[in-house]
C-alpha positions, 0 to 999 in steps of 0.5 A: 745234652746238659748233665748235672754234677751233684756235689754235697758240701758237708761240715767244714771243708768235706765234700761228697761228689761223683768222683769220690763215689766213683772211687768207692764203687771201684773199691767195691768192685775191685776189693782194693783201694789201689786197683780202684785208684788205678782204674781212675788213673789216680795216685794211691795216696790221693785215693786214700786222702779222698777216702780219709776225707769221707771218713772225717766228713761223715765221722765214720768209716766208709772203707774197711781194709785188711793187711796182707798184701796180694795174698790176703789184703784188700779193702771193702766198703763198710755197710755205711759206705754201701749206703752212701753210694746207693743214696748218692746215686739216688740223689743224682737221679732225683736231681736230674728228674727234678730239673729236666723240664727246666733244662729242656726249657732253656733250649739247645744253647745250654747243650753247646760246650765251649770245649767243642767249639771248632778250632778254626772258628773265631773267638768271641770278643 
């Protein structure tokens, strides 16, 4: 089945999409940016860059950190970060509902993926 990937373009070059929201969910679930990054097979530095991009794009922090390493450090979503995750997931669901009828009307060819084509099948020219 076809699916929708919602990407929101904020002022400048800042974006909000499913990957950044998944990272925020990982921070929420694990209490750590490094654990969230590992869970996504992402470099810690890249995770920080994505969080920094969200902070800059919205002009307020989405994650709070506490120093202290394994014994007492960690990270958690701010109240705004929690709201951002909730609202993004709601927008995704609303978008999918809004276009479901049109996607169905386009029919089965929409469902086929180029990457799932048989390797032995000849390529179209």
